[in-house]
N, C-alpha and C positions, 0 to 999 in steps of 0.2 A: 504494500500500500504506500509506503514511503516513496518508492520509485515513481508512482503515478503523480504524487504531489510535486516531486522534484522536477519531473519533466514538464508539468504544467507551469511551474515557476519559470523554467528556462524559456518555455514558449512565450510566456507573457513578457519576458525581458526582450526577446527577439522582436516581438510586435512593437514594443515601445521604441526600439531603435528605428523601426520602419516608419514611424509617424512623420507626417509632413511638418515643416517648421511651425505652421500656424496651429498645429494640434499638439505641440509640445506641452508637457505639464508645466504649471506655473513654476517659475524659478530657474528653468533651464533656458539656455541661450542658443541661438542659431550660430552656425559657423561664421556668418557675416558679422553678427554682433560681437563675437569673440575676436575676430580680426580687427574690427574698429576699436575695441577696447585695448587691444595690444598696441595698435598704432598710436592711439591717444597716449598710452602710458609711455611709449618710447619718445614721443614728442615732448611730453611733460618732463621727462628726465633730461632730454637734451636742452630744454629751455632752462631748467634749473642750473645745469652746468654753464650755459652761456651767461646767465645772470651773475653767477659766482665769478666767472672770468671777467666780466664787465666791471665788477666792483674793484678788481685789482689792476685792471689794464691802465697803463699810463700813456702808451704810444697812441697818438691821435688816429693813425691809420688802422691800428689794431682795434681800437674802440669803434671806429666806423664799420669795420668788418663785422664785429660782434653785434653791433646795433642792427645791421642789415640781417644777420642770421636770426636775431631775436624777432624782428618784424616778420620774417618768413615763417618762423615757427608759430607765432601768434596767429598769422593768417591761416595756416594749415589747421591749427587747433579750432579756430572759429568755423572752418568748413566742416569739421567733424561733428560739431554740435548742432 
């Protein structure tokens, strides 16, 4: 009898994997949502590094480059939201 329950449990897990993204149980994310979240996290980490570098930069050309990078990252982040 335990085997029957076990196989039904496996069957239900397989069915859950086959669900379309709009049918996913609450709290689960689609691959696209995961990709966007990972991209956002990477951009935020890069932005933090640029801000830290900008605080200590003294060369005007380097500061200009960092400011341009910061503007680019802010634009990309706003596009994701």
